[in-house]
N, C-alpha and C positions, 0 to 999 in steps of 0.2 A: 228385370222384367216387372217388378212391382211399380216402377216409375213413381217412387216416393216423392211426395211434395211436402213442403214446409209444415203444413197444418194437418197432415194425415193422422188418423187414428189407426194403429196397426196392431195386429195380433201376431205373436210368435209362438206357435203351438208346438210343444216338444222342444222347449228353448235350450235344453242341455246346459252348457256353461254360460250361455248368454252372449256369445260372440256375435251372432246375428242380431240379437236385441240391441247391443251397443251400436252396431253399424246402422241399423234402422233408426235408432234414436238420434244419432248424429245427423242423419239426412232429414228427419222430420223434427227439426229444432223447435218448432212451435206446436207440434202435435204431441202425441203420446203413444208409447209402445207398451203393450201388455204381454209379458212373458209368462206363458202357461207351462208349468212343469210339474210332473207328478212325483219325481224322485226328490226326497228331502235333502240329500247331499248336494244335488244339482241346484236346488233352490238356494242353498247357502253360497254356492259358487257364483250364481247369477248376481246375488246381492253384493258379493265381494267385487265382482267385475264392474257393476254399476258404480260402486264407490270409487274404485281404482281409476276409472275413466271420467269421474265427476258427471255422471249422467243423471239429470234431474227430471227428465221427461219419460221415464219408464217405471213400470211397476211389476213386481213379481206376483203372479197369481198361482199359489200352490194348489194343486189338484189335477184332476184328469178331465180332458175333453171327452165328450162334449158337455158334461155336467156343469163345469164352471163357466162356460161361455155365455150362458144365459144372463149372467150378472154383469157382463161387460158391455160397454157402449158399442154401437154398430161400427164395424171397421170399414176403412177405405181400402185396406189391403190385408192379406193374410199370408203368412209364411208358415208352411207345415213341414216340420222336420221330425227328429226323434224317431222312436220306434212305434 
């Protein structure tokens, strides 16, 4: 449903383990995905998954939405998960 394009800027809010972040980053190869996650252990898992799948176009943003969203670039698409 997001209809992700190559150069999209995407937010994954409530990124959990980063599985959606990885998939989004693969589809937006020239874009960037910002994985927002408040749980410290989940942040570590996302970082591990980004390394495991050699994802270079995604960043982990520790913190809670909506506070941390103000510092991010305007998105072309947003996936909201988590609790």
